[in-house]
C-alpha positions as a Markdown table, in Angstrom:
| # | Residue | x | y | z |
|---|---|---|---|---|
| 1 | Unk | -97.8 | 103.0 | 311.2 |
| 2 | Unk | -101.2 | 103.8 | 312.2 |
| 3 | Unk | -103.6 | 102.6 | 314.8 |
| 4 | Unk | -107.3 | 103.7 | 314.8 |
| 5 | Unk | -110.5 | 102.8 | 316.6 |
| 6 | Unk | -113.6 | 103.9 | 314.7 |
| 7 | Unk | -117.3 | 104.1 | 315.5 |
| 8 | Unk | -119.8 | 101.6 | 314.1 |
| 9 | Unk | -119.5 | 103.1 | 310.6 |
| 10 | Unk | -116.1 | 104.0 | 309.3 |
| 11 | Unk | -115.8 | 107.7 | 308.6 |
| 12 | Unk | -114.4 | 109.1 | 305.3 |
| 13 | Unk | -110.8 | 108.3 | 304.8 |
| 14 | Unk | -110.7 | 104.7 | 306.0 |
| 15 | Unk | -111.0 | 101.5 | 304.1 |
| 16 | Unk | -112.4 | 98.7 | 306.3 |
| 17 | Unk | -111.1 | 95.3 | 305.1 |
| 18 | Unk | -112.0 | 93.1 | 308.0 |
| 19 | Unk | -114.2 | 92.9 | 311.1 |
| 20 | Unk | -111.9 | 95.6 | 312.7 |
| 21 | Unk | -113.6 | 98.8 | 311.5 |
| 22 | Unk | -111.1 | 101.4 | 310.4 |
| 23 | Unk | -108.2 | 99.0 | 309.6 |
| 24 | Unk | -106.7 | 100.2 | 306.4 |
| 25 | Unk | -105.1 | 97.9 | 303.8 |
| 26 | Unk | -102.4 | 96.4 | 306.0 |
| 27 | Unk | -101.7 | 99.7 | 307.8 |
| 28 | Unk | -102.1 | 99.0 | 311.4 |
| 29 | Unk | -104.4 | 101.8 | 312.7 |
| 30 | Unk | -107.2 | 102.2 | 315.1 |
| 31 | Unk | -108.9 | 105.6 | 315.7 |
| 32 | Unk | -110.6 | 106.0 | 319.1 |
| 33 | Unk | -114.4 | 105.6 | 319.1 |
| 34 | Unk | -114.7 | 107.7 | 322.3 |
| 35 | Unk | -112.7 | 110.4 | 324.2 |
| 36 | Unk | -111.6 | 107.8 | 326.8 |
| 37 | Unk | -111.1 | 104.4 | 325.1 |
| 38 | Unk | -110.5 | 101.3 | 327.2 |
| 39 | Unk | -106.8 | 100.4 | 327.2 |
| 40 | Unk | -106.0 | 97.1 | 325.5 |
| 41 | Unk | -104.1 | 94.4 | 327.2 |
| 42 | Unk | -100.6 | 93.9 | 325.8 |
| 43 | Unk | -101.5 | 90.7 | 324.0 |
| 44 | Unk | -104.5 | 92.4 | 322.4 |
| 45 | Unk | -102.4 | 95.4 | 321.4 |
| 46 | Unk | -99.8 | 93.3 | 319.7 |
| 47 | Unk | -102.6 | 91.5 | 317.7 |
| 48 | Unk | -104.5 | 94.6 | 316.8 |
| 49 | Unk | -101.4 | 96.5 | 315.6 |
| 50 | Unk | -100.3 | 93.7 | 313.2 |
| 51 | Unk | -101.5 | 93.5 | 309.6 |
| 52 | Unk | -103.1 | 90.2 | 308.5 |
| 53 | Unk | -100.8 | 87.2 | 308.0 |
| 54 | Unk | -101.9 | 86.6 | 304.5 |
| 55 | Unk | -100.5 | 90.1 | 303.6 |
| 56 | Unk | -97.3 | 90.1 | 305.6 |
| 57 | Unk | -96.3 | 86.6 | 304.6 |
| 58 | Unk | -97.4 | 86.8 | 300.9 |
| 59 | Unk | -94.9 | 86.2 | 298.2 |
| 60 | Unk | -95.6 | 89.6 | 296.6 |
| 61 | Unk | -95.1 | 91.5 | 299.9 |
| 62 | Unk | -91.9 | 89.6 | 300.6 |
| 63 | Unk | -90.5 | 90.2 | 297.1 |
| 64 | Unk | -91.5 | 93.9 | 297.2 |
| 65 | Unk | -89.8 | 94.3 | 300.6 |
| 66 | Unk | -86.6 | 92.6 | 299.4 |
| 67 | Unk | -86.5 | 94.8 | 296.3 |
| 68 | Unk | -86.8 | 97.9 | 298.3 |
| 69 | Unk | -84.3 | 96.8 | 300.9 |
| 70 | Unk | -81.6 | 95.4 | 298.6 |
| 71 | Unk | -82.1 | 97.1 | 295.1 |
| 72 | Unk | -78.5 | 96.6 | 293.9 |
| 73 | Unk | -78.5 | 92.9 | 294.9 |
| 74 | Unk | -81.8 | 92.4 | 293.2 |
| 75 | Unk | -80.7 | 94.0 | 290.0 |
| 76 | Unk | -77.4 | 92.1 | 290.1 |
| 77 | Unk | -79.4 | 88.9 | 290.3 |
| 78 | Unk | -81.6 | 90.0 | 287.4 |
| 79 | Unk | -78.5 | 90.8 | 285.3 |
| 80 | Unk | -76.9 | 87.4 | 286.1 |
| 81 | Unk | -80.0 | 85.5 | 285.0 |
| 82 | Unk | -80.3 | 87.6 | 281.8 |
| 83 | Unk | -76.6 | 87.1 | 281.1 |
| 84 | Unk | -76.9 | 83.4 | 281.6 |
| 85 | Unk | -79.8 | 83.0 | 279.2 |
| 86 | Unk | -78.3 | 85.4 | 276.6 |
| 87 | Unk | -74.9 | 83.6 | 276.7 |
| 88 | Unk | -76.7 | 80.2 | 276.2 |
| 89 | Unk | -78.5 | 81.6 | 273.2 |
| 90 | Unk | -75.4 | 83.2 | 271.8 |
| 91 | Unk | -73.4 | 79.9 | 272.2 |
| 92 | Unk | -76.0 | 78.1 | 270.0 |
| 93 | Unk | -76.1 | 80.8 | 267.4 |
| 94 | Unk | -73.6 | 81.6 | 264.6 |
| 95 | Unk | -72.7 | 84.9 | 266.0 |
| 96 | Unk | -70.6 | 83.8 | 269.0 |
| 97 | Unk | -67.3 | 85.7 | 269.2 |
| 98 | Unk | -65.1 | 87.5 | 271.7 |
| 99 | Unk | -66.5 | 90.8 | 270.5 |
| 100 | Unk | -70.1 | 89.8 | 270.8 |
| 101 | Unk | -69.6 | 88.2 | 274.2 |
| 102 | Unk | -67.9 | 91.4 | 275.5 |
| 103 | Unk | -70.6 | 93.7 | 274.1 |
| 104 | Unk | -73.4 | 91.5 | 275.5 |
| 105 | Unk | -71.7 | 91.4 | 278.9 |
| 106 | Unk | -71.3 | 95.2 | 279.1 |
| 107 | Unk | -74.8 | 95.7 | 277.8 |
| 108 | Unk | -76.4 | 93.5 | 280.5 |
| 109 | Unk | -74.0 | 94.7 | 283.3 |
| 110 | Unk | -75.5 | 98.2 | 283.0 |
| 111 | Unk | -78.8 | 96.8 | 284.4 |
| 112 | Unk | -77.2 | 96.6 | 287.8 |
| 113 | Unk | -77.2 | 100.4 | 288.3 |
| 114 | Unk | -80.5 | 101.0 | 286.4 |
| 115 | Unk | -82.3 | 102.3 | 289.5 |
| 116 | Unk | -79.5 | 104.8 | 290.3 |
| 117 | Unk | -79.3 | 106.4 | 286.9 |
| 118 | Unk | -82.4 | 105.3 | 284.9 |
| 119 | Unk | -82.0 | 107.7 | 282.0 |
| 120 | Unk | -78.3 | 107.3 | 281.7 |
| 121 | Unk | -78.5 | 103.5 | 281.7 |
| 122 | Unk | -81.1 | 103.6 | 279.0 |
| 123 | Unk | -79.1 | 106.0 | 276.8 |
| 124 | Unk | -76.0 | 103.8 | 277.4 |
| 125 | Unk | -77.7 | 100.6 | 276.5 |
| 126 | Unk | -79.4 | 102.2 | 273.4 |
| 127 | Unk | -76.0 | 103.5 | 272.2 |
| 128 | Unk | -74.4 | 100.1 | 272.7 |
| 129 | Unk | -77.2 | 98.3 | 270.9 |
| 130 | Unk | -76.9 | 100.8 | 268.0 |
| 131 | Unk | -73.2 | 100.0 | 267.8 |
| 132 | Unk | -74.0 | 96.3 | 267.8 |
| 133 | Unk | -76.5 | 96.9 | 265.0 |
| 134 | Unk | -73.7 | 98.6 | 263.0 |
| 135 | Unk | -71.4 | 95.6 | 263.6 |
| 136 | Unk | -74.1 | 93.4 | 262.1 |
| 137 | Unk | -74.9 | 90.7 | 264.7 |
| 138 | Unk | -78.0 | 90.3 | 266.8 |
| 139 | Unk | -77.9 | 89.6 | 270.6 |
| 140 | Unk | -80.5 | 88.3 | 273.0 |
| 141 | Unk | -78.9 | 90.7 | 275.5 |
| 142 | Unk | -80.7 | 93.5 | 273.7 |
| 143 | Unk | -83.4 | 92.8 | 276.2 |
| 144 | Unk | -81.4 | 95.0 | 278.5 |
| 145 | Unk | -82.8 | 98.0 | 276.5 |
| 146 | Unk | -86.3 | 96.9 | 277.4 |
| 147 | Unk | -85.4 | 96.6 | 281.1 |
| 148 | Unk | -83.9 | 100.1 | 280.9 |
| 149 | Unk | -87.1 | 101.4 | 279.2 |
| 150 | Unk | -89.2 | 99.8 | 282.0 |
| 151 | Unk | -87.0 | 101.5 | 284.6 |
| 152 | Unk | -87.4 | 105.0 | 282.9 |
| 153 | Unk | -91.2 | 104.5 | 282.8 |
| 154 | Unk | -91.3 | 103.4 | 286.4 |
| 155 | Unk | -89.0 | 106.1 | 287.9 |
| 156 | Unk | -89.0 | 109.0 | 285.5 |
| 157 | Unk | -91.6 | 111.5 | 284.2 |
| 158 | Unk | -94.1 | 110.5 | 281.6 |
| 159 | Unk | -92.4 | 112.7 | 279.0 |
| 160 | Unk | -89.1 | 110.9 | 279.4 |
| 161 | Unk | -90.8 | 107.6 | 279.3 |
| 162 | Unk | -92.5 | 108.4 | 276.0 |
| 163 | Unk | -89.2 | 109.8 | 274.5 |
| 164 | Unk | -87.4 | 106.6 | 275.6 |
| 165 | Unk | -90.1 | 104.5 | 274.1 |
| 166 | Unk | -89.8 | 106.3 | 270.8 |
| 167 | Unk | -86.1 | 105.7 | 270.8 |
| 168 | Unk | -86.5 | 102.1 | 271.6 |
| 169 | Unk | -89.2 | 101.7 | 268.9 |
| 170 | Unk | -86.8 | 103.2 | 266.3 |
| 171 | Unk | -84.3 | 100.5 | 267.3 |
| 172 | Unk | -87.0 | 97.9 | 267.0 |
| 173 | Unk | -87.8 | 99.0 | 263.4 |
| 174 | Unk | -84.1 | 98.9 | 262.5 |
| 175 | Unk | -83.7 | 95.4 | 264.0 |
| 176 | Unk | -86.9 | 94.1 | 262.3 |
| 177 | Unk | -85.7 | 95.3 | 258.9 |
| 178 | Unk | -82.1 | 93.9 | 259.3 |
| 179 | Unk | -82.5 | 90.6 | 261.1 |
| 180 | Unk | -86.2 | 89.4 | 260.7 |
| 181 | Unk | -86.3 | 87.7 | 264.1 |
| 182 | Unk | -89.9 | 86.6 | 263.5 |
| 183 | Unk | -89.4 | 85.3 | 260.0 |
| 184 | Unk | -90.6 | 88.3 | 258.0 |
| 185 | Unk | -90.1 | 92.1 | 258.5 |
| 186 | Unk | -93.8 | 92.6 | 259.1 |
| 187 | Unk | -94.1 | 90.0 | 261.9 |
| 188 | Unk | -90.8 | 91.0 | 263.3 |
| 189 | Unk | -91.9 | 94.6 | 263.5 |
| 190 | Unk | -95.1 | 93.6 | 265.3 |
| 191 | Unk | -93.3 | 91.4 | 267.7 |
| 192 | Unk | -90.6 | 93.9 | 268.6 |
| 193 | Unk | -93.1 | 96.8 | 268.9 |
| 194 | Unk | -95.2 | 94.6 | 271.2 |
| 195 | Unk | -92.1 | 94.1 | 273.5 |
| 196 | Unk | -91.5 | 97.9 | 273.6 |
| 197 | Unk | -95.1 | 98.7 | 274.4 |
| 198 | Unk | -95.2 | 96.0 | 277.1 |
| 199 | Unk | -92.1 | 97.4 | 278.7 |
| 200 | Unk | -93.5 | 100.9 | 278.6 |
| 201 | Unk | -96.8 | 100.1 | 280.1 |
| 202 | Unk | -95.3 | 97.7 | 282.7 |
| 203 | Unk | -93.2 | 100.6 | 283.9 |
| 204 | Unk | -96.1 | 103.1 | 283.9 |
| 205 | Unk | -98.2 | 100.6 | 285.9 |
| 206 | Unk | -95.4 | 100.1 | 288.4 |
| 207 | Unk | -95.1 | 103.9 | 288.8 |
| 208 | Unk | -98.9 | 104.2 | 289.4 |
| 209 | Unk | -98.9 | 101.3 | 292.0 |
| 210 | Unk | -95.9 | 102.8 | 293.8 |
| 211 | Unk | -97.6 | 106.3 | 293.9 |
| 212 | Unk | -100.8 | 104.7 | 295.2 |
| 213 | Unk | -98.9 | 102.9 | 298.0 |
| 214 | Unk | -97.0 | 106.1 | 298.9 |
| 215 | Unk | -100.3 | 107.9 | 299.0 |
| 216 | Unk | -101.7 | 105.3 | 301.3 |
| 217 | Unk | -98.7 | 105.6 | 303.6 |
| 218 | Unk | -99.0 | 109.3 | 303.7 |
| 219 | Unk | -102.7 | 109.1 | 304.4 |
| 220 | Unk | -101.9 | 106.7 | 307.2 |
| 221 | Unk | -99.5 | 109.2 | 308.7 |
| 222 | Unk | -102.0 | 112.0 | 308.5 |
| 223 | Unk | -104.6 | 109.8 | 310.2 |
| 224 | Unk | -102.2 | 109.1 | 312.9 |
| 225 | Unk | -101.4 | 112.8 | 313.4 |
| 226 | Unk | -105.1 | 113.6 | 313.4 |
| 227 | Unk | -105.8 | 110.8 | 315.9 |
| 228 | Unk | -103.2 | 112.2 | 318.3 |
| 229 | Unk | -104.6 | 115.7 | 317.9 |
| 230 | Unk | -108.1 | 114.5 | 318.6 |
| 231 | Unk | -106.9 | 112.7 | 321.7 |
| 232 | Unk | -105.1 | 115.9 | 322.9 |
| 233 | Unk | -108.2 | 117.9 | 322.2 |
| 234 | Unk | -110.4 | 115.4 | 324.0 |
| 235 | Unk | -108.0 | 115.4 | 327.0 |
| 236 | Unk | -107.9 | 119.2 | 327.1 |
| 237 | Unk | -111.7 | 119.3 | 327.0 |
| 238 | Unk | -112.0 | 116.8 | 329.8 |
| 239 | Unk | -109.5 | 118.7 | 331.9 |
| 240 | Unk | -111.5 | 121.9 | 331.3 |
| 241 | Unk | -114.7 | 120.1 | 332.3 |
| 242 | Unk | -113.2 | 118.7 | 335.5 |
| 243 | Unk | -111.7 | 122.1 | 336.4 |
| 244 | Unk | -115.1 | 123.8 | 335.8 |
| 245 | Unk | -117.0 | 121.2 | 337.9 |
| 246 | Unk | -114.4 | 121.5 | 340.7 |
| 247 | Unk | -114.6 | 125.3 | 340.6 |
| 248 | Unk | -118.4 | 125.2 | 340.8 |
| 249 | Unk | -118.4 | 122.8 | 343.7 |
| 250 | Unk | -115.6 | 124.3 | 345.7 |
| 251 | Unk | -116.4 | 127.9 | 345.1 |
| 252 | Unk | -120.0 | 127.6 | 346.1 |
| 253 | Unk | -119.4 | 125.4 | 349.1 |
| 254 | Unk | -116.5 | 127.4 | 350.5 |
| 255 | Unk | -118.4 | 130.6 | 350.1 |
| 256 | Unk | -121.3 | 129.2 | 352.1 |
| 257 | Unk | -118.9 | 127.8 | 354.7 |
| 258 | Unk | -117.0 | 131.1 | 355.1 |
| 259 | Unk | -120.3 | 133.0 | 355.4 |
| 260 | Unk | -121.6 | 130.6 | 358.0 |
| 261 | Unk | -118.3 | 130.5 | 359.9 |
| 262 | Unk | -118.2 | 134.3 | 360.1 |
| 263 | Unk | -121.8 | 134.4 | 361.3 |
| 264 | Unk | -121.1 | 131.8 | 364.0 |
| 265 | Unk | -118.1 | 133.8 | 365.2 |
| 266 | Unk | -120.2 | 136.9 | 365.5 |
| 267 | Unk | -123.3 | 135.5 | 367.2 |
| 268 | Unk | -121.5 | 132.7 | 369.1 |
| 269 | Unk | -120.9 | 134.6 | 372.3 |
| 270 | Unk | -124.3 | 136.4 | 372.4 |
| 271 | Unk | -126.4 | 133.4 | 371.3 |
| 272 | Unk | -124.5 | 130.1 | 371.6 |
| 273 | Unk | -127.4 | 128.1 | 370.3 |
| 274 | Unk | -127.4 | 130.0 | 367.0 |
| 275 | Unk | -123.6 | 129.7 | 366.8 |
| 276 | Unk | -123.9 | 125.9 | 367.2 |
| 277 | Unk | -126.6 | 125.8 | 364.5 |
| 278 | Unk | -124.4 | 127.8 | 362.1 |
| 279 | Unk | -121.5 | 125.4 | 362.7 |
| 280 | Unk | -123.7 | 122.4 | 362.2 |
| 281 | Unk | -124.7 | 123.8 | 358.9 |
| 282 | Unk | -121.0 | 124.4 | 358.0 |
| 283 | Unk | -120.4 | 120.7 | 358.7 |
| 284 | Unk | -123.3 | 119.7 | 356.5 |
| 285 | Unk | -122.2 | 121.9 | 353.6 |
| 286 | Unk | -118.7 | 120.5 | 353.9 |
| 287 | Unk | -119.9 | 116.9 | 353.8 |
| 288 | Unk | -122.1 | 117.6 | 350.8 |
| 289 | Unk | -119.3 | 119.3 | 348.9 |
| 290 | Unk | -117.0 | 116.4 | 349.7 |
| 291 | Unk | -119.6 | 113.9 | 348.5 |
| 292 | Unk | -120.0 | 115.9 | 345.3 |
| 293 | Unk | -116.3 | 115.9 | 344.6 |
| 294 | Unk | -116.0 | 112.2 | 345.3 |
| 295 | Unk | -118.9 | 111.5 | 342.9 |
| 296 | Unk | -117.4 | 113.6 | 340.2 |
| 297 | Unk | -113.8 | 112.3 | 340.5 |
| 298 | Unk | -115.0 | 108.8 | 340.8 |
| 299 | Unk | -115.5 | 108.7 | 337.0 |
| 300 | Unk | -111.7 | 108.9 | 336.7 |
| 301 | Unk | -111.2 | 105.6 | 338.5 |
| 302 | Unk | -111.4 | 102.5 | 336.4 |
| 303 | Unk | -112.2 | 100.4 | 339.4 |
| 304 | Unk | -115.2 | 102.5 | 340.4 |
| 305 | Unk | -118.6 | 100.9 | 339.5 |
| 306 | Unk | -120.7 | 103.3 | 337.5 |
| 307 | Unk | -123.8 | 102.4 | 339.5 |
| 308 | Unk | -122.1 | 104.0 | 342.6 |
| 309 | Unk | -121.9 | 107.4 | 341.0 |
| 310 | Unk | -124.6 | 109.9 | 341.8 |
| 311 | Unk | -126.4 | 111.7 | 338.9 |
| 312 | Unk | -125.4 | 115.3 | 338.2 |
| 313 | Unk | -127.6 | 118.0 | 339.8 |
| 314 | Unk | -130.4 | 119.6 | 337.7 |
| 315 | Unk | -133.4 | 121.9 | 337.9 |
| 316 | Unk | -135.0 | 119.7 | 340.6 |
| 317 | Unk | -132.1 | 120.5 | 343.0 |
| 318 | Unk | -132.5 | 124.2 | 342.7 |
| 319 | Unk | -134.8 | 124.3 | 345.7 |
| 320 | Unk | -132.2 | 122.6 | 347.9 |
| 321 | Unk | -129.6 | 125.0 | 346.6 |
| 322 | Unk | -131.7 | 128.0 | 347.5 |
| 323 | Unk | -132.3 | 126.5 | 351.0 |
| 324 | Unk | -128.6 | 126.1 | 351.5 |
| 325 | Unk | -127.9 | 129.7 | 350.6 |
| 326 | Unk | -130.7 | 130.9 | 352.8 |
| 327 | Unk | -128.9 | 129.3 | 355.7 |
| 328 | Unk | -126.2 | 132.0 | 355.3 |
| 329 | Unk | -128.8 | 134.7 | 355.9 |
| 330 | Unk | -129.3 | 135.7 | 352.3 |
| 331 | Unk | -133.0 | 135.6 | 351.3 |
| 332 | Unk | -133.4 | 133.7 | 348.0 |
| 333 | Unk | -136.5 | 133.6 | 346.0 |
| 334 | Unk | -137.1 | 130.9 | 343.3 |
| 335 | Unk | -139.7 | 131.4 | 340.6 |
| 336 | Unk | -140.6 | 129.2 | 337.6 |
| 337 | Unk | -142.3 | 130.9 | 334.6 |
| 338 | Unk | -144.0 | 129.1 | 331.8 |
| 339 | Unk | -144.6 | 125.3 | 331.4 |
| 340 | Unk | -141.7 | 123.2 | 332.4 |
| 341 | Unk | -140.5 | 120.6 | 329.9 |
| 342 | Unk | -137.6 | 118.1 | 330.0 |
| 343 | Unk | -134.3 | 119.9 | 329.2 |
| 344 | Unk | -132.0 | 116.9 | 329.2 |
| 345 | Unk | -129.2 | 116.2 | 331.7 |
| 346 | Unk | -126.6 | 118.5 | 330.1 |
| 347 | Unk | -129.0 | 121.5 | 329.9 |
| 348 | Unk | -130.2 | 120.9 | 333.5 |
| 349 | Unk | -126.7 | 120.8 | 334.8 |
| 350 | Unk | -126.0 | 124.1 | 332.9 |
| 351 | Unk | -129.0 | 125.8 | 334.6 |
| 352 | Unk | -128.0 | 124.5 | 338.0 |
| 353 | Unk | -124.4 | 125.6 | 337.7 |
| 354 | Unk | -125.3 | 129.1 | 336.5 |
| 355 | Unk | -127.6 | 129.6 | 339.4 |
| 356 | Unk | -125.0 | 128.2 | 341.8 |
| 357 | Unk | -122.2 | 130.4 | 340.5 |
| 358 | Unk | -124.4 | 133.5 | 340.4 |
| 359 | Unk | -125.5 | 133.0 | 344.1 |
| 360 | Unk | -121.9 | 132.3 | 345.1 |
| 361 | Unk | -120.8 | 135.6 | 343.6 |
| 362 | Unk | -123.7 | 137.4 | 345.4 |
| 363 | Unk | -122.5 | 135.9 | 348.7 |
| 364 | Unk | -118.8 | 136.8 | 348.1 |
| 365 | Unk | -119.0 | 140.2 | 346.5 |
| 366 | Unk | -122.4 | 141.9 | 346.8 |
| 367 | Unk | -123.3 | 142.3 | 350.4 |
| 368 | Unk | -126.8 | 141.8 | 349.3 |
| 369 | Unk | -129.9 | 141.0 | 351.5 |
| 370 | Unk | -132.0 | 139.4 | 348.8 |
| 371 | Unk | -131.5 | 137.5 | 345.6 |
| 372 | Unk | -134.1 | 136.3 | 343.0 |
| 373 | Unk | -133.8 | 133.3 | 340.8 |
| 374 | Unk | -136.2 | 133.0 | 337.8 |
| 375 | Unk | -136.4 | 130.1 | 335.4 |
| 376 | Unk | -138.4 | 130.9 | 332.3 |
| 377 | Unk | -139.6 | 128.1 | 329.9 |
| 378 | Unk | -140.6 | 128.9 | 326.3 |
| 379 | Unk | -140.0 | 125.6 | 324.5 |
| 380 | Unk | -137.5 | 125.0 | 323.0 |
| 381 | Unk | -135.9 | 128.0 | 324.7 |
| 382 | Unk | -135.0 | 128.4 | 328.4 |
| 383 | Unk | -133.9 | 131.5 | 330.2 |
| 384 | Unk | -132.1 | 131.7 | 333.6 |
| 385 | Unk | -132.2 | 135.0 | 335.4 |
| 386 | Unk | -130.5 | 135.8 | 338.8 |
| 387 | Unk | -130.7 | 139.2 | 340.3 |
| 388 | Unk | -129.7 | 140.7 | 343.7 |
| 389 | Unk | -130.0 | 144.0 | 345.5 |
| 390 | Unk | -126.3 | 144.3 | 346.4 |
| 391 | Unk | -123.8 | 146.9 | 345.5 |
| 392 | Unk | -122.5 | 146.9 | 342.0 |
| 393 | Unk | -119.3 | 148.5 | 340.5 |
| 394 | Unk | -121.6 | 151.1 | 338.8 |
| 395 | Unk | -122.8 | 152.2 | 342.2 |
| 396 | Unk | -119.2 | 152.6 | 343.4 |
| 397 | Unk | -119.4 | 149.6 | 345.7 |
| 398 | Unk | -118.8 | 145.9 | 345.7 |
| 399 | Unk | -116.0 | 143.9 | 344.3 |
| 400 | Unk | -115.8 | 143.1 | 340.6 |
| 401 | Unk | -118.0 | 140.1 | 340.0 |
| 402 | Unk | -115.6 | 138.0 | 338.0 |
| 403 | Unk | -116.4 | 135.4 | 340.7 |
| 404 | Unk | -115.2 | 132.1 | 341.8 |
| 405 | Unk | -112.3 | 130.6 | 343.7 |
| 406 | Unk | -110.3 | 129.8 | 340.6 |
| 407 | Unk | -107.0 | 130.6 | 342.3 |
| 408 | Unk | -106.3 | 129.5 | 345.8 |
| 409 | Unk | -105.2 | 132.3 | 348.0 |
| 410 | Unk | -106.7 | 135.1 | 346.0 |
| 411 | Unk | -108.2 | 138.1 | 347.9 |
| 412 | Unk | -111.9 | 138.9 | 347.6 |
| 413 | Unk | -112.5 | 140.8 | 344.4 |
| 414 | Unk | -109.6 | 139.1 | 342.5 |
| 415 | Unk | -110.9 | 138.1 | 339.1 |
| 416 | Unk | -111.5 | 134.3 | 338.9 |
| 417 | Unk | -113.0 | 131.9 | 336.4 |
| 418 | Unk | -116.7 | 132.0 | 337.5 |
| 419 | Unk | -118.1 | 134.1 | 334.6 |
| 420 | Unk | -115.8 | 132.4 | 332.1 |
| 421 | Unk | -117.1 | 129.0 | 333.2 |
| 422 | Unk | -120.8 | 130.2 | 332.9 |
| 423 | Unk | -120.1 | 131.5 | 329.4 |
| 424 | Unk | -118.5 | 128.3 | 328.3 |
| 425 | Unk | -121.4 | 126.3 | 329.6 |
| 426 | Unk | -123.9 | 128.4 | 327.8 |
| 427 | Unk | -121.8 | 128.5 | 324.6 |
| 428 | Unk | -122.0 | 124.7 | 324.5 |
| 429 | Unk | -125.7 | 125.0 | 323.9 |
| 430 | Unk | -125.4 | 127.8 | 321.4 |
| 431 | Unk | -126.7 | 130.4 | 323.8 |
| 432 | Unk | -125.6 | 133.8 | 325.2 |
| 433 | Unk | -124.8 | 135.0 | 328.7 |
| 434 | Unk | -125.1 | 138.6 | 330.1 |
| 435 | Unk | -123.6 | 139.5 | 333.4 |
| 436 | Unk | -123.5 | 143.1 | 334.7 |
| 437 | Unk | -125.2 | 145.8 | 336.7 |
| 438 | Unk | -129.0 | 145.4 | 336.9 |
| 439 | Unk | -131.5 | 148.0 | 335.6 |
| 440 | Unk | -130.8 | 151.5 | 336.7 |
| 441 | Unk | -134.1 | 151.6 | 338.7 |
| 442 | Unk | -133.5 | 148.3 | 340.5 |
| 443 | Unk | -129.7 | 148.4 | 341.0 |
| 444 | Unk | -127.9 | 145.4 | 342.1 |
| 445 | Unk | -126.4 | 142.8 | 339.7 |
| 446 | Unk | -127.9 | 140.7 | 337.0 |
| 447 | Unk | -126.9 | 137.4 | 335.5 |
| 448 | Unk | -129.0 | 136.2 | 332.5 |
| 449 | Unk | -128.5 | 133.2 | 330.3 |
| 450 | Unk | -130.6 | 132.1 | 327.3 |
| 451 | Unk | -130.2 | 129.1 | 325.1 |
| 452 | Unk | -132.2 | 126.7 | 323.0 |
| 453 | Unk | -132.4 | 123.1 | 324.2 |
| 454 | Unk | -132.9 | 121.8 | 320.6 |
| 455 | Unk | -129.3 | 122.5 | 319.9 |
| 456 | Unk | -128.1 | 120.0 | 322.5 |
| 457 | Unk | -127.3 | 116.5 | 320.9 |
| 458 | Unk | -129.5 | 113.8 | 322.2 |
């Protein structure tokens, strides 16, 4: 069975039948409205996953469930009722005899296995009814032929149903001409033909209803599989996002800390004051990194109030980022071109992380003395450009700039996840990222990202 939580309007493929959007005709389903739905209490789950009482306790539902669970017992009960009525009619007629009772009993007894062998039971009852016609006495038990016709129409193909109906109609014509059950041959023919047509269409309607219910069950199973797949995709995307944020925070902060610690070790003996200043900056960078990690991981705690979480960094924090990197001895220039306009939280975070990762790679791999950050606005486009004057692989120096501290314990120059993370961020906005050696005349390394803010959902 299926459980689904839907947004305010049900998407295609669901049939809302109550205040619970997405509930489908007694199929217990709820599709999540968000990647991280709130977990229901046990009592709420048990209520949400149960179909309405008026459906589960209805007479039709109970009868249908009994027929499906105990088909032989149900057909045996049907045969017993039909045999009792037929025997009572036969006892009051002038055709009662041991032979007629035996034929009627065998005729009706075949109904018990009608679901197992629908076509065989119909042919058997038709042959027995024809033998009874040759013997010259009518029986109310001939209704077993109509029951067998209904079964063929409900469980066999349309062609078999029509062939069975044609055979039953021929028997109706023969009975109308020989016994006149309605008083005249014409009225008898109309009456018996009506019973054949009713049995045929009742069976066809039952087949259509069963097919519709089977289709509903199959659709429910597909929706359940789709819901599970969507949940897995959402969980994987969330894991990727968390890993990317952790990488950006840890990679940048540790690169700054390592650079400052190395500087403190070098100048500590010759100039203790500058060594102390460098170690103080190490402490501040470490505290800021720890605060950023707590703020990011806090969203994973259900008991953490949302008001306590700090907003994600954006373009406004690029100045503080540049100052932090300058503390390591790398000169960083920050230039804004064009008229700035609101980018939105997601786009601003992308700009900040690209600059952060590019400067981190410069610190770790380039041996550069100067880096330049340029933010260019041309609404609705924005371009981020980070260059440095360090050695590049084209010049035969410097480590490959695949950047980042994606794997603990890797040596400098070991490929990480930095550039991959930048590409993923830019791709989310439909943009492109270029990372490689700078112009031949300038040398160094270039990271350039361009994307259009209009493509970011509001």
